Every structure is written in C-alpha cells, then in structure tokens.
N, CA, C and O atoms as a CHARMM CRD file, in Angstrom:
* protein
*
  300
    1    1 MET  N    -39.98600 -14.93500  10.19100 PROA 1      0.00000
    2    1 MET  CA   -40.63500 -13.70600   8.73200 PROA 1      0.00000
    3    1 MET  C    -40.26800 -12.70100   9.84800 PROA 1      0.00000
    4    1 MET  O    -40.19000 -12.95700  11.05000 PROA 1      0.00000
    5    2 SER  N    -40.03300 -11.38400   9.17600 PROA 2      0.00000
    6    2 SER  CA   -39.79600 -10.44600   9.57500 PROA 2      0.00000
    7    2 SER  C    -40.73500  -9.56800   9.71400 PROA 2      0.00000
    8    2 SER  O    -41.45900  -9.48200   8.72200 PROA 2      0.00000
    9    3 ARG  N    -41.04000  -8.75200  10.74400 PROA 3      0.00000
   10    3 ARG  CA   -42.21500  -7.54000  10.60200 PROA 3      0.00000
   11    3 ARG  C    -41.58000  -6.78000  10.13400 PROA 3      0.00000
   12    3 ARG  O    -40.42500  -7.16800   9.96300 PROA 3      0.00000
   13    4 GLU  N    -41.91000  -5.20800   9.62100 PROA 4      0.00000
   14    4 GLU  CA   -41.73700  -3.66600   9.69500 PROA 4      0.00000
   15    4 GLU  C    -43.44700  -3.30700  10.40700 PROA 4      0.00000
   16    4 GLU  O    -44.43300  -4.04000  10.47100 PROA 4      0.00000
   17    5 PRO  N    -43.29800  -2.26500  10.74000 PROA 5      0.00000
   18    5 PRO  CA   -44.06800  -1.59600  11.42600 PROA 5      0.00000
   19    5 PRO  C    -44.91800  -0.83600   9.49100 PROA 5      0.00000
   20    5 PRO  O    -44.47700  -0.59600   8.36600 PROA 5      0.00000
   21    6 LYS  N    -46.08800  -0.76900  10.11300 PROA 6      0.00000
   22    6 LYS  CA   -47.11700  -0.54900   8.68300 PROA 6      0.00000
   23    6 LYS  C    -46.54400   0.78400   9.22600 PROA 6      0.00000
   24    6 LYS  O    -45.63900   0.88100   8.39800 PROA 6      0.00000
   25    7 SER  N    -46.36900   2.11900  10.17000 PROA 7      0.00000
   26    7 SER  CA   -46.87800   3.03900   9.91400 PROA 7      0.00000
   27    7 SER  C    -45.12600   3.96300   9.09300 PROA 7      0.00000
   28    7 SER  O    -44.96800   4.97000   8.40200 PROA 7      0.00000
   29    8 ARG  N    -44.19500   2.94700   9.66500 PROA 8      0.00000
   30    8 ARG  CA   -42.75700   3.52300   8.82100 PROA 8      0.00000
   31    8 ARG  C    -43.28000   3.82300   6.86000 PROA 8      0.00000
   32    8 ARG  O    -43.55700   3.02800   5.96200 PROA 8      0.00000
   33    9 MET  N    -43.21600   5.06300   6.90300 PROA 9      0.00000
   34    9 MET  CA   -43.76600   5.02700   5.45500 PROA 9      0.00000
   35    9 MET  C    -42.58300   5.44200   4.84900 PROA 9      0.00000
   36    9 MET  O    -42.03900   6.43600   5.33200 PROA 9      0.00000
   37   10 PRO  N    -41.98600   4.80000   3.73500 PROA 10     0.00000
   38   10 PRO  CA   -40.68600   5.25600   2.41800 PROA 10     0.00000
   39   10 PRO  C    -40.32100   6.80000   2.70100 PROA 10     0.00000
   40   10 PRO  O    -41.00000   7.79100   2.97000 PROA 10     0.00000
   41   11 ARG  N    -39.24500   6.61200   2.55900 PROA 11     0.00000
   42   11 ARG  CA   -38.75200   8.23200   2.47500 PROA 11     0.00000
   43   11 ARG  C    -37.86500   8.27400   1.01300 PROA 11     0.00000
   44   11 ARG  O    -36.85900   7.67500   0.63300 PROA 11     0.00000
   45   12 HSD  N    -38.58400   9.09000   0.51700 PROA 12     0.00000
   46   12 HSD  CA   -38.07500   9.63000  -0.38400 PROA 12     0.00000
   47   12 HSD  C    -37.18600  11.19600  -0.73900 PROA 12     0.00000
   48   12 HSD  O    -37.43600  12.30400  -0.26400 PROA 12     0.00000
   49   13 THR  N    -36.05200  10.80300  -1.77200 PROA 13     0.00000
   50   13 THR  CA   -34.63800  11.78400  -1.22400 PROA 13     0.00000
   51   13 THR  C    -34.47400  11.97200  -2.62200 PROA 13     0.00000
   52   13 THR  O    -34.63000  11.15100  -3.52500 PROA 13     0.00000
   53   14 THR  N    -34.01300  13.60700  -2.69700 PROA 14     0.00000
   54   14 THR  CA   -33.57400  14.67900  -3.45200 PROA 14     0.00000
   55   14 THR  C    -32.70000  14.44100  -4.03400 PROA 14     0.00000
   56   14 THR  O    -31.77500  14.31200  -3.23200 PROA 14     0.00000
   57   15 ARG  N    -32.22600  14.21800  -5.42200 PROA 15     0.00000
   58   15 ARG  CA   -30.54000  14.89500  -5.70200 PROA 15     0.00000
   59   15 ARG  C    -31.14600  16.40400  -5.99300 PROA 15     0.00000
   60   15 ARG  O    -32.19700  16.92800  -6.36400 PROA 15     0.00000
   61   16 LEU  N    -29.53500  16.83700  -5.50400 PROA 16     0.00000
   62   16 LEU  CA   -30.10100  17.95700  -5.75300 PROA 16     0.00000
   63   16 LEU  C    -29.22800  18.34100  -6.63100 PROA 16     0.00000
   64   16 LEU  O    -28.32400  17.58800  -6.99200 PROA 16     0.00000
   65   17 ASP  N    -29.36600  19.48100  -7.06600 PROA 17     0.00000
   66   17 ASP  CA   -28.96500  19.53600  -8.47000 PROA 17     0.00000
   67   17 ASP  C    -28.17600  20.31800  -8.54500 PROA 17     0.00000
   68   17 ASP  O    -28.47300  21.47100  -8.23400 PROA 17     0.00000
   69   18 GLY  N    -26.49700  19.91400  -9.10800 PROA 18     0.00000
   70   18 GLY  CA   -25.44200  20.15200  -9.50600 PROA 18     0.00000
   71   18 GLY  C    -24.81000  19.27100  -8.34000 PROA 18     0.00000
   72   18 GLY  O    -23.65800  19.59900  -8.05600 PROA 18     0.00000
   73   19 TYR  N    -25.35800  18.19600  -7.60100 PROA 19     0.00000
   74   19 TYR  CA   -24.28500  17.81800  -6.40500 PROA 19     0.00000
   75   19 TYR  C    -23.47500  16.51300  -7.67000 PROA 19     0.00000
   76   19 TYR  O    -24.30800  15.92100  -8.35600 PROA 19     0.00000
   77   20 VAL  N    -22.16800  16.18500  -7.88600 PROA 20     0.00000
   78   20 VAL  CA   -21.88600  15.26000  -8.16400 PROA 20     0.00000
   79   20 VAL  C    -20.50800  14.67500  -6.82900 PROA 20     0.00000
   80   20 VAL  O    -19.68800  15.07500  -6.00300 PROA 20     0.00000
   81   21 TYR  N    -21.12400  13.43600  -7.49100 PROA 21     0.00000
   82   21 TYR  CA   -20.43800  12.89100  -6.17100 PROA 21     0.00000
   83   21 TYR  C    -18.65900  12.87800  -6.55200 PROA 21     0.00000
   84   21 TYR  O    -18.38700  11.83700  -5.95300 PROA 21     0.00000
   85   22 ARG  N    -17.26500  13.36400  -7.16400 PROA 22     0.00000
   86   22 ARG  CA   -15.87000  13.39000  -7.72400 PROA 22     0.00000
   87   22 ARG  C    -16.32700  14.83400  -8.10500 PROA 22     0.00000
   88   22 ARG  O    -17.49100  15.05100  -8.43900 PROA 22     0.00000
   89   23 ARG  N    -15.29600  15.90300  -8.04100 PROA 23     0.00000
   90   23 ARG  CA   -14.95000  17.22300  -9.13100 PROA 23     0.00000
   91   23 ARG  C    -13.63900  17.32500  -9.48300 PROA 23     0.00000
   92   23 ARG  O    -12.62300  17.01100  -8.86200 PROA 23     0.00000
   93   24 PRO  N    -13.86500  18.02600 -11.05600 PROA 24     0.00000
   94   24 PRO  CA   -11.88200  17.53700 -11.45600 PROA 24     0.00000
   95   24 PRO  C    -11.49100  18.58700 -10.40900 PROA 24     0.00000
   96   24 PRO  O    -12.23900  19.42500  -9.90400 PROA 24     0.00000
   97   25 LEU  N     -9.72700  18.32700 -10.09000 PROA 25     0.00000
   98   25 LEU  CA    -9.36700  18.56000  -8.78900 PROA 25     0.00000
   99   25 LEU  C     -8.48400  20.10300 -10.22000 PROA 25     0.00000
  100   25 LEU  O     -8.41100  19.95600 -11.44000 PROA 25     0.00000
  101   26 SER  N     -8.02000  21.29700  -9.43500 PROA 26     0.00000
  102   26 SER  CA    -7.42700  21.99100  -9.65400 PROA 26     0.00000
  103   26 SER  C     -5.56400  21.46800  -9.28500 PROA 26     0.00000
  104   26 SER  O     -5.27400  20.88200  -8.24200 PROA 26     0.00000
  105   27 GLY  N     -4.58500  21.80800 -10.29300 PROA 27     0.00000
  106   27 GLY  CA    -3.47300  21.20900 -10.43900 PROA 27     0.00000
  107   27 GLY  C     -2.75200  21.89200  -8.90900 PROA 27     0.00000
  108   27 GLY  O     -1.79000  21.37600  -8.34100 PROA 27     0.00000
  109   28 ARG  N     -3.49600  23.19000  -8.41700 PROA 28     0.00000
  110   28 ARG  CA    -3.39000  23.00100  -6.91800 PROA 28     0.00000
  111   28 ARG  C     -3.82100  22.09400  -5.70300 PROA 28     0.00000
  112   28 ARG  O     -3.04400  21.85800  -4.77700 PROA 28     0.00000
  113   29 GLU  N     -5.00600  21.63800  -5.75800 PROA 29     0.00000
  114   29 GLU  CA    -5.41300  20.87300  -5.30000 PROA 29     0.00000
  115   29 GLU  C     -4.86700  19.32900  -5.21800 PROA 29     0.00000
  116   29 GLU  O     -5.04800  18.47900  -4.34700 PROA 29     0.00000
  117   30 LEU  N     -3.89000  19.26600  -6.85200 PROA 30     0.00000
  118   30 LEU  CA    -3.29500  17.71400  -6.89300 PROA 30     0.00000
  119   30 LEU  C     -1.76200  18.31300  -6.22700 PROA 30     0.00000
  120   30 LEU  O     -1.60800  17.30500  -5.53900 PROA 30     0.00000
  121   31 LEU  N     -1.07600  18.77700  -6.04300 PROA 31     0.00000
  122   31 LEU  CA    -0.16300  19.05400  -5.27000 PROA 31     0.00000
  123   31 LEU  C      0.80800  17.93600  -3.91700 PROA 31     0.00000
  124   31 LEU  O      1.90000  17.39700  -3.73300 PROA 31     0.00000
  125   32 PRO  N     -0.90900  18.18600  -3.09800 PROA 32     0.00000
  126   32 PRO  CA    -0.27500  17.83600  -1.65900 PROA 32     0.00000
  127   32 PRO  C     -0.09800  15.57800  -2.48400 PROA 32     0.00000
  128   32 PRO  O      0.83500  14.79100  -2.32600 PROA 32     0.00000
  129   33 ALA  N     -1.05700  15.43700  -3.03100 PROA 33     0.00000
  130   33 ALA  CA    -1.39700  13.49600  -3.40200 PROA 33     0.00000
  131   33 ALA  C      0.20900  13.54200  -4.76300 PROA 33     0.00000
  132   33 ALA  O      0.50400  12.51100  -5.36800 PROA 33     0.00000
  133   34 ILE  N      0.54300  14.10200  -4.85800 PROA 34     0.00000
  134   34 ILE  CA     1.68200  14.29600  -5.76800 PROA 34     0.00000
  135   34 ILE  C      2.54900  14.71900  -5.03800 PROA 34     0.00000
  136   34 ILE  O      3.65200  14.60200  -5.57200 PROA 34     0.00000
  137   35 GLY  N      2.60700  15.44100  -3.43900 PROA 35     0.00000
  138   35 GLY  CA     3.63600  15.27700  -3.08300 PROA 35     0.00000
  139   35 GLY  C      4.36600  13.98200  -2.04100 PROA 35     0.00000
  140   35 GLY  O      5.52600  13.63200  -1.82600 PROA 35     0.00000
  141   36 VAL  N      2.92500  13.49000  -1.52700 PROA 36     0.00000
  142   36 VAL  CA     2.90600  12.18700  -1.22800 PROA 36     0.00000
  143   36 VAL  C      3.38600  11.04600  -1.85300 PROA 36     0.00000
  144   36 VAL  O      4.11400  10.19700  -1.33800 PROA 36     0.00000
  145   37 GLY  N      2.86100  11.06200  -3.20800 PROA 37     0.00000
  146   37 GLY  CA     3.39800   9.95800  -4.06600 PROA 37     0.00000
  147   37 GLY  C      4.85000  10.06500  -3.86600 PROA 37     0.00000
  148   37 GLY  O      5.57800   9.28400  -3.25400 PROA 37     0.00000
  149   38 VAL  N      5.23400  11.41700  -4.62400 PROA 38     0.00000
  150   38 VAL  CA     7.08700  10.93000  -4.27500 PROA 38     0.00000
  151   38 VAL  C      7.62900  11.10600  -3.73600 PROA 38     0.00000
  152   38 VAL  O      8.80200  11.35600  -4.01400 PROA 38     0.00000
  153   39 VAL  N      6.95900  11.09300  -2.14500 PROA 39     0.00000
  154   39 VAL  CA     8.06000  11.35700  -1.04300 PROA 39     0.00000
  155   39 VAL  C      7.73300   9.46000  -0.80800 PROA 39     0.00000
  156   39 VAL  O      8.72500   8.94200  -0.29500 PROA 39     0.00000
  157   40 ALA  N      6.56700   8.41900  -1.08900 PROA 40     0.00000
  158   40 ALA  CA     6.73700   7.14800  -0.74500 PROA 40     0.00000
  159   40 ALA  C      6.90800   6.79200  -1.57900 PROA 40     0.00000
  160   40 ALA  O      6.44100   5.68200  -1.32300 PROA 40     0.00000
  161   41 GLY  N      7.42600   6.65400  -3.19500 PROA 41     0.00000
  162   41 GLY  CA     8.09200   6.17400  -3.89300 PROA 41     0.00000
  163   41 GLY  C     10.01300   6.11900  -3.61300 PROA 41     0.00000
  164   41 GLY  O     10.79600   5.28500  -4.06700 PROA 41     0.00000
  165   42 LEU  N     10.28700   7.19800  -2.81500 PROA 42     0.00000
  166   42 LEU  CA    11.33600   7.57200  -2.60700 PROA 42     0.00000
  167   42 LEU  C     12.11400   6.89700  -1.37000 PROA 42     0.00000
  168   42 LEU  O     13.24500   6.42400  -1.26200 PROA 42     0.00000
  169   43 ALA  N     11.01200   7.05200  -0.46400 PROA 43     0.00000
  170   43 ALA  CA    11.53400   5.57800   0.70400 PROA 43     0.00000
  171   43 ALA  C     11.33100   4.73900   0.51900 PROA 43     0.00000
  172   43 ALA  O     11.30600   4.05600   1.54300 PROA 43     0.00000
  173   44 ALA  N     10.94300   3.80500  -1.02800 PROA 44     0.00000
  174   44 ALA  CA    10.33300   2.38200  -0.73900 PROA 44     0.00000
  175   44 ALA  C     11.81800   1.92200  -2.03800 PROA 44     0.00000
  176   44 ALA  O     12.21700   0.80000  -2.35100 PROA 44     0.00000
  177   45 PHE  N     12.45200   3.71300  -2.66500 PROA 45     0.00000
  178   45 PHE  CA    13.26100   3.29400  -3.67000 PROA 45     0.00000
  179   45 PHE  C     14.73000   2.74600  -2.04700 PROA 45     0.00000
  180   45 PHE  O     15.21600   1.66500  -1.71400 PROA 45     0.00000
  181   46 TYR  N     14.84000   3.69500  -1.70000 PROA 46     0.00000
  182   46 TYR  CA    15.38500   3.74100  -0.18500 PROA 46     0.00000
  183   46 TYR  C     15.57400   2.49100   0.65000 PROA 46     0.00000
  184   46 TYR  O     16.74900   2.21500   0.89200 PROA 46     0.00000
  185   47 VAL  N     14.58800   1.63000   1.16800 PROA 47     0.00000
  186   47 VAL  CA    14.52900   0.54700   1.93800 PROA 47     0.00000
  187   47 VAL  C     14.94600  -0.27100   0.30300 PROA 47     0.00000
  188   47 VAL  O     15.15400  -1.46300   0.52500 PROA 47     0.00000
  189   48 VAL  N     15.03400  -0.08300  -0.52200 PROA 48     0.00000
  190   48 VAL  CA    15.43700  -1.19600  -0.99100 PROA 48     0.00000
  191   48 VAL  C     16.93900  -1.34400  -1.56000 PROA 48     0.00000
  192   48 VAL  O     17.75600  -2.22500  -1.82700 PROA 48     0.00000
  193   49 ARG  N     16.78800   0.18200  -1.58200 PROA 49     0.00000
  194   49 ARG  CA    18.17300  -0.01100  -2.46300 PROA 49     0.00000
  195   49 ARG  C     19.43100  -0.45600  -0.54800 PROA 49     0.00000
  196   49 ARG  O     20.29600  -1.31200  -0.73400 PROA 49     0.00000
  197   50 LEU  N     19.37000   0.03000   0.63000 PROA 50     0.00000
  198   50 LEU  CA    19.73900  -0.29000   1.84900 PROA 50     0.00000
  199   50 LEU  C     19.35100  -1.64600   1.94500 PROA 50     0.00000
  200   50 LEU  O     20.19600  -2.33700   2.51300 PROA 50     0.00000
  201   51 PHE  N     18.04500  -2.41300   1.46000 PROA 51     0.00000
  202   51 PHE  CA    18.96500  -3.85900   1.24100 PROA 51     0.00000
  203   51 PHE  C     19.66500  -4.81300   0.08900 PROA 51     0.00000
  204   51 PHE  O     20.17800  -5.91100   0.30400 PROA 51     0.00000
  205   52 THR  N     19.59900  -4.35900  -0.76900 PROA 52     0.00000
  206   52 THR  CA    20.00400  -4.69400  -1.97500 PROA 52     0.00000
  207   52 THR  C     21.83800  -4.46800  -1.73400 PROA 52     0.00000
  208   52 THR  O     22.62600  -5.37200  -2.01000 PROA 52     0.00000
  209   53 GLU  N     22.39100  -2.77200  -1.04300 PROA 53     0.00000
  210   53 GLU  CA    23.84800  -2.85600  -0.69100 PROA 53     0.00000
  211   53 GLU  C     24.19600  -3.30700   0.58700 PROA 53     0.00000
  212   53 GLU  O     25.19200  -2.78600   1.08800 PROA 53     0.00000
  213   54 ARG  N     23.54600  -4.23000   1.27400 PROA 54     0.00000
  214   54 ARG  CA    23.69800  -4.81700   2.64100 PROA 54     0.00000
  215   54 ARG  C     25.38300  -6.04400   2.19300 PROA 54     0.00000
  216   54 ARG  O     25.44700  -6.61700   1.10500 PROA 54     0.00000
  217   55 THR  N     26.10700  -6.13400   2.88900 PROA 55     0.00000
  218   55 THR  CA    27.24600  -6.93500   2.77700 PROA 55     0.00000
  219   55 THR  C     26.60500  -8.29600   3.69600 PROA 55     0.00000
  220   55 THR  O     26.10800  -8.55600   4.79200 PROA 55     0.00000
  221   56 PRO  N     26.97500  -8.88800   2.50200 PROA 56     0.00000
  222   56 PRO  CA    26.59200 -10.51000   3.32400 PROA 56     0.00000
  223   56 PRO  C     27.73900 -10.73400   4.90500 PROA 56     0.00000
  224   56 PRO  O     28.87800 -10.28000   5.01500 PROA 56     0.00000
  225   57 LEU  N     26.95000 -11.58000   5.97900 PROA 57     0.00000
  226   57 LEU  CA    27.06400 -12.08300   6.41000 PROA 57     0.00000
  227   57 LEU  C     27.75600 -13.30500   6.20800 PROA 57     0.00000
  228   57 LEU  O     27.15300 -14.17400   6.83800 PROA 57     0.00000
  229   58 LEU  N     28.38500 -13.60500   5.83400 PROA 58     0.00000
  230   58 LEU  CA    28.73000 -15.69700   4.87300 PROA 58     0.00000
  231   58 LEU  C     29.83900 -15.03600   3.76700 PROA 58     0.00000
  232   58 LEU  O     29.21600 -14.54400   2.82700 PROA 58     0.00000
  233   59 PRO  N     31.19100 -14.90000   3.63300 PROA 59     0.00000
  234   59 PRO  CA    32.03400 -14.72100   2.44600 PROA 59     0.00000
  235   59 PRO  C     31.35100 -15.63700   0.97800 PROA 59     0.00000
  236   59 PRO  O     30.87900 -16.76500   1.11500 PROA 59     0.00000
  237   60 GLU  N     31.37700 -15.33000   0.39600 PROA 60     0.00000
  238   60 GLU  CA    31.04800 -16.18400  -1.25500 PROA 60     0.00000
  239   60 GLU  C     31.07800 -17.27600  -1.17800 PROA 60     0.00000
  240   60 GLU  O     30.19100 -18.12300  -1.07000 PROA 60     0.00000
  241   61 GLU  N     32.70000 -17.35100  -1.26000 PROA 61     0.00000
  242   61 GLU  CA    32.71000 -19.06000  -0.82400 PROA 61     0.00000
  243   61 GLU  C     32.45000 -20.37400  -0.13700 PROA 61     0.00000
  244   61 GLU  O     32.64200 -21.56400  -0.38900 PROA 61     0.00000
  245   62 ARG  N     31.71100 -19.35300   1.25200 PROA 62     0.00000
  246   62 ARG  CA    30.88500 -19.99100   2.29700 PROA 62     0.00000
  247   62 ARG  C     29.81900 -20.53900   2.22900 PROA 62     0.00000
  248   62 ARG  O     29.43600 -21.54500   2.82600 PROA 62     0.00000
  249   63 ARG  N     29.07900 -19.63900   1.19700 PROA 63     0.00000
  250   63 ARG  CA    27.51400 -19.38800   1.20200 PROA 63     0.00000
  251   63 ARG  C     27.15000 -20.79300   0.25600 PROA 63     0.00000
  252   63 ARG  O     26.35300 -21.62700   0.68400 PROA 63     0.00000
  253   64 ARG  N     27.80000 -20.93900  -1.01500 PROA 64     0.00000
  254   64 ARG  CA    27.85000 -21.94200  -2.02400 PROA 64     0.00000
  255   64 ARG  C     28.16000 -23.74000  -1.17400 PROA 64     0.00000
  256   64 ARG  O     29.03200 -24.46800  -0.70000 PROA 64     0.00000
  257   65 GLY  N     26.71400 -23.63600  -1.47100 PROA 65     0.00000
  258   65 GLY  CA    26.33800 -25.22000  -0.87000 PROA 65     0.00000
  259   65 GLY  C     25.82600 -25.67200  -0.15100 PROA 65     0.00000
  260   65 GLY  O     25.63100 -26.87500   0.02300 PROA 65     0.00000
  261   66 LYS  N     25.13900 -23.87000   1.05100 PROA 66     0.00000
  262   66 LYS  CA    24.82700 -24.46300   2.26600 PROA 66     0.00000
  263   66 LYS  C     23.42400 -24.47100   2.26100 PROA 66     0.00000
  264   66 LYS  O     23.02900 -23.50700   1.60700 PROA 66     0.00000
  265   67 HSD  N     22.74500 -24.96600   2.59100 PROA 67     0.00000
  266   67 HSD  CA    21.52600 -25.42400   2.50900 PROA 67     0.00000
  267   67 HSD  C     20.73100 -24.76200   3.93400 PROA 67     0.00000
  268   67 HSD  O     19.68600 -24.11600   4.01200 PROA 67     0.00000
  269   68 HSD  N     21.63800 -25.18600   4.93900 PROA 68     0.00000
  270   68 HSD  CA    20.77800 -24.08000   5.95600 PROA 68     0.00000
  271   68 HSD  C     21.91400 -23.84000   7.18300 PROA 68     0.00000
  272   68 HSD  O     23.06400 -24.27500   7.25000 PROA 68     0.00000
  273   69 ALA  N     21.22800 -23.05500   8.05100 PROA 69     0.00000
  274   69 ALA  CA    22.03900 -22.71800   8.72700 PROA 69     0.00000
  275   69 ALA  C     22.97500 -22.93800   9.79800 PROA 69     0.00000
  276   69 ALA  O     23.51700 -21.97700  10.34400 PROA 69     0.00000
  277   70 SER  N     23.24300 -24.30700  10.19600 PROA 70     0.00000
  278   70 SER  CA    23.47100 -25.07100  10.72300 PROA 70     0.00000
  279   70 SER  C     25.60500 -25.39500  10.08600 PROA 70     0.00000
  280   70 SER  O     26.55500 -25.91700  10.66900 PROA 70     0.00000
  281   71 GLY  N     25.50000 -24.93500   9.10000 PROA 71     0.00000
  282   71 GLY  CA    27.01900 -25.43000   8.93900 PROA 71     0.00000
  283   71 GLY  C     27.44600 -25.86700   7.52900 PROA 71     0.00000
  284   71 GLY  O     26.97200 -25.33700   6.52400 PROA 71     0.00000
  285   72 PRO  N     28.12400 -26.60100   7.50000 PROA 72     0.00000
  286   72 PRO  CA    28.54800 -27.31300   6.66500 PROA 72     0.00000
  287   72 PRO  C     28.35800 -28.91200   6.83400 PROA 72     0.00000
  288   72 PRO  O     28.69400 -29.54300   7.83600 PROA 72     0.00000
  289   73 ARG  N     27.64300 -29.55700   5.44700 PROA 73     0.00000
  290   73 ARG  CA    27.42000 -31.27900   6.21200 PROA 73     0.00000
  291   73 ARG  C     29.18600 -31.84400   6.00400 PROA 73     0.00000
  292   73 ARG  O     30.00400 -31.66700   5.10200 PROA 73     0.00000
  293   74 PRO  N     29.24400 -32.66400   7.46800 PROA 74     0.00000
  294   74 PRO  CA    30.23500 -33.43000   7.68800 PROA 74     0.00000
  295   74 PRO  C     30.22300 -34.15000   6.42900 PROA 74     0.00000
  296   74 PRO  O     29.24800 -34.32100   5.69800 PROA 74     0.00000
  297   75 THR  N     31.21800 -34.48700   6.28500 PROA 75     0.00000
  298   75 THR  CA    31.53800 -35.83600   5.07900 PROA 75     0.00000
  299   75 THR  C     32.23200 -36.98300   4.89200 PROA 75     0.00000
  300   75 THR  O     32.12600 -37.60300   3.83400 PROA 75     0.00000
C-alpha cells in the first residue's frame, strides 16, 4: 500500500483562454513540410528505380530452375 503525504494539496491548473493544441497553418508555414514530403518521395522513387533497373548477375537462361547459389543440381 502506498502512502502519500497528507500535506500535498492537489494542484489546480487553469486553462489559458485562447490556447489550442493545434492551430491552422498558413500556406507559407506549410511549405517546409510539403518540400520535405516531395523530396522524400523523389528519393524513394530514385532508390526503387535503381533496384528495378539493375542488371542481373546471371543471364536469364542460367537463372531458370536455380534453387540456391551453389549452381545447378547434378543429374
């Protein structure tokens, strides 16, 4: 059982008039967020494009039927 000191009085906090947690932003204040979003999207597009355009390490004929990196199975 926890004991709290009896001398502690509950603190009353008053809400400030006109204070809100979120305020509407103007277009000028949104520009940095929009810029970061555009740059992040372009960077992601570039990285995905690099991966999709890369040259395969093996020609298509040698990649078919291959199950692991040690080479084709002996027959």
